C-alpha positions, 0 to 999 in steps of 0.5 A: 523452447530452449534459448540460443547458445552462441559460441566463439570458437578460437582456432588458428586452423581454418579447416578444422575450425570450419569442421568444428562449426559444422559438427557442433551446429549439426549436433545441436540446432540451438548452437551457433558458432562464430569462428576466430582464427587469430586469438589476438582479436578476441576482444573485438569478437566479444564486443561485436556480439553477445557470446555465451561460451568461448571454445579455444585451442591451446597451441596458437601463434601470437597467443596460446590458449592459456594466455587467451583464457587469462586475458578473457578472465580479466574482463569476463571472469564468469564467462564459460571457457572450454579448452579444446586442444590436441595437446593433452598434457597434465601440465597444460590441464593444471595451468588451465585449471589454475587460470579458471578454465570451465572445462577441458577436452582433447581434440578429435572429430569422432561424433561421440566426442562432439556429442560430449562437447555439445553436452559440456557447452550446454551444461556450462552455459546453463550453469552460467545463466542460472548463476547470473539469474540468482545473482540478479535476484539476490541483488534485487532482493538485497535492494528491496530489503534495503529500501524496505528496511526489512531483514531476513533470516533462516534457522535450521533447528536440527543442524543448529545453524542460522543466517542473518542478512545485513539488515538484521545485524543493523537492527540489532546494532552489532558489528560482528556479522558472524553467526545468526542464531534466532533462538540463542539471540533471544536473551541477547537482544529481546526485551526481558518482558517479550522474551518468553513471547518470542521463545514460545512462538519459535517453539510452536513453529518447530513443534507444530509448524505454526507460523507467527507474526509478532510485534515485540521489543528488542534492545540493541547493542547500544541499549536502544529499545526498538519495536520490531515486527518479526515473522517466522514461516516453518518448512516441515518435511516428513513431520519435522521442521527442517527450516524456519524462514523469517523477516524482521523490521524496525517499526519503532516510528509507527509504534511511536505514532500509534502511541501518540495517537492514543495520547491524543485520543485520551486528551480529546476525551478529556477535552470533550469531558471538560466541554460537556461538564464544565461549560454546560453546567454554568450555561444551564445555570445562566439559562435558568437565571434568564428564565427567572429574570424574564418572569420578573421584568421585560427588557430587550436585553434579555432576548439578546442574552437568550440568543447569545446563550442559545448560540453558545449551546449550539457551539458546545454541541457542535464542538462535541459532535465534531470531536467525536465524529472523526472516529473510524466507523468499526460497525456498519449495517445496510442503511436504506438512504431514502428512508434515512433521508426521509427521517432527516428531512422531518427534523430539519426546519425546511418550510422554505425548501423541497426535497427530491430523492432521485435514486433508491440505494443502500450504503454500509454505514452507521445510521446515527452518524449518517443522519448527521451528514444529511441533516447538516447538508439540508440545514446548510442548503436551507440557511444559505439559499432561502431569504427572510422574505420567503412566506414559506409555502410549507414542506414538500418532498418528491420522488423520481418517477422510477420510485415506488411512491404514487405521488412521483414527479418527473426526474427533471421537474421544472423550477417552482414559481416560489422561492423554495430551494430544491435539494436533490439526493441521488447516486452516480458512477457505480463501479466494481472493484475486487477485494480479496477475490470478491467483486464489490460495488463502489459508487458515488452519491450526491446531495445538491441544491439549486441555491446560490452555490459556493465560489470555487475559492471558498470550497476548501475553506468551508470544511474548516471548523468555524468557517461560516458565511452565516452570522448565526451559524457555528461553522461546524456543520460541514466539517462534521460532514467531512469527518463522518465521511472520512470515518466511513472511508469515503471521500467528499468533494464540493462542486457545483450543481447543474443549476449553479448551486452547491453539490456535495459528492461522496465517493468510494461508498459501499 
């Protein structure tokens, strides 16, 4: 549906003004006319309501049509203004054009004339609206570019013409805002080692219509080297590239952060090598010497020394594991959690604990690194929830009544009469998200126990390396758990289980 057009008709003849209003509204139902017989009231008329076009007579007392046009133009320079007058001289037309009139028509009452007048009004208003829309879009685009620090450019290969936005000149560091030829500016601004790369990309875009997306270096007018991401998208008509539209963005800070991360990884590799070789070798020598000493003599000090060396070995192993587990998981596979949990349970010293697998589910992950999550959480639950007085009734594992195992137990089993801690593994909060148009399930799984739990004010601290309430612990177990979870793109949160114990929830799991 076409939008309404509101016309302000200014004419000192009330009868003619009424006739014009009737004929205009008859010719076009979307045109509504407001009549003003005193031209000096134009400002109030424009302030009272939105007006899309002014239609004015020329000869009027107090203020003629040219004077009104000039007055309106001072406050509304783009508002369509049509002079509709019975005085049709070349001098009036010339003055009107000089003052910025939109159109000029001689008065009359013939139906054909008003059909033409409606057409002129509609055309003037539509052009004005399109211009305003383009101005708003251009302003929005400029603000978006400024906020995003992105420059835009266009190149017309056949015409050898180009255009840069302000941001492109700023990236190049030039004051002269004229020109803008991407092909010619390669030697001027791009790093010598990257010139052939960008030149080949432009050449392929012109010859084959292939877009490009590159990260290369430029050297600005002040000699400062920058990394930029530049993209080009060719427009092909009848087999010929007529235009390439592109963007360029300064990504120096990101590249510097990436390079710093690479240096940190290299230092980390060096550190793990030192820990693995330079510390483990003398530790092995000390342990061997202690074994020989134990064969030659008996002393309570030897047992203390052995415990200290064992603890040192555990710290070295956990330090290496913590350093390596933070790396992003690149290759994943479907991992059946109930099978993985079973394997982990077999390697954990859990004579004083029982395991319940509440749900069977599969996760996408690295099986070896996932085993570290469950083994560390199982050890954490056992070490913090069982006491030295426990007489260890033996390992126990159970499954929910919905599982395929014949020795199933109820979903909510009663608390055991012994002192064993119960550890539960389950799945909750399944939901679907859409990634690139493909629905994908994400969910949360948990590992919880019915032990003493962890106070709220300590729940963040337990993920810090070296933090442990167990004097025999290294304080690296839970930080390793968090690092592995984050490497999979998961979030881990420590809360309280329904029995008051610790509950570790892993969210955004696929």
